[in-house]
C-alpha positions as CSV (number, residue, x, y, z in Angstrom):
1,M,-33.5,15.1,11.4
2,G,-30.2,13.6,10.1
3,G,-26.9,12.9,11.6
4,L,-25.6,10.5,14.2
5,L,-27.5,9.8,17.3
6,E,-26.1,7.6,20.0
7,G,-28.3,4.6,20.6
8,K,-30.0,4.9,17.2
9,N,-27.2,4.8,14.6
10,L,-24.1,5.4,16.6
11,L,-22.5,3.1,19.2
12,V,-19.6,4.4,21.2
13,E,-17.2,1.9,22.7
14,V,-15.0,3.4,25.4
15,R,-11.7,2.0,26.6
16,A,-9.5,3.7,29.2
17,A,-6.1,2.7,30.4
18,D,-6.6,4.6,33.7
19,G,-2.9,5.7,33.7
20,D,-1.6,2.2,33.0
21,Y,-0.2,2.8,29.6
22,D,1.0,-0.8,29.2
23,R,-2.7,-1.7,28.8
24,L,-3.0,0.5,25.7
25,P,-2.1,-2.2,23.1
26,V,-4.6,-4.6,24.5
27,L,-7.3,-2.0,24.6
28,A,-6.6,-0.9,21.0
29,A,-6.7,-4.6,19.9
30,E,-10.1,-5.0,21.5
31,L,-11.4,-2.1,19.4
32,V,-9.9,-3.5,16.3
33,G,-11.5,-6.8,17.1
34,L,-14.9,-5.1,17.4
35,K,-14.4,-3.8,13.8
36,V,-15.1,-0.2,14.8
37,D,-15.4,2.4,12.1
38,A,-12.9,4.8,13.7
39,I,-10.7,5.0,16.8
40,V,-10.3,8.2,18.8
41,A,-6.9,8.2,20.5
42,F,-6.3,10.7,23.3
43,G,-2.6,11.3,23.4
44,V,0.4,10.1,21.6
45,K,0.8,6.9,23.6
46,A,-2.8,5.9,22.7
47,L,-2.2,6.9,19.1
48,T,0.9,4.7,19.0
49,A,-1.0,1.7,20.3
50,A,-3.9,2.2,17.9
51,R,-1.6,2.6,14.9
52,R,0.3,-0.5,15.8
53,S,-3.1,-2.4,16.0
54,T,-4.5,-1.4,12.6
55,E,-3.6,-0.1,9.2
56,T,-7.1,0.1,7.9
57,I,-9.2,1.8,10.6
58,P,-9.1,5.6,10.7
59,I,-7.5,7.0,13.8
60,V,-8.5,10.4,15.1
61,I,-6.5,12.3,17.7
62,P,-8.1,15.4,19.2
63,A,-6.1,18.5,19.9
64,T,-2.5,17.7,20.8
65,S,0.5,19.8,21.4
66,S,2.7,17.1,19.9
67,D,4.1,17.6,16.4
68,L,2.6,14.6,14.6
69,V,4.5,15.3,11.4
70,A,7.9,15.4,13.2
71,L,7.0,12.3,15.1
72,G,6.2,10.5,11.8
73,F,2.6,9.8,12.5
74,V,1.4,11.8,9.5
75,D,3.0,13.0,6.3
76,S,1.5,16.5,6.6
77,F,-1.4,18.3,8.2
78,A,-2.7,19.2,4.8
79,R,-3.0,15.5,3.9
80,P,-2.9,13.6,7.3
81,R,-2.3,10.1,5.9
82,P,-0.3,7.8,8.0
83,G,3.4,8.6,7.9
84,R,5.9,6.2,6.6
């Protein structure tokens, strides 16, 4: 049986601002300091904080109604590299 299994070969580090968006940069910096393999950012504010904290760690944003291309977060959805 392959794949990722929490507690065996996957560790999930959870950070939550609990509505206090001013905490997001500190929380993102904590994750970067832990040298995580990826960051999952829920919402554009979390995405902004994560992006400002790292240029090397991949950032994943689950379903969003925001236009990430128009906001400059990615160049295109076909090639979602960080926008310029």
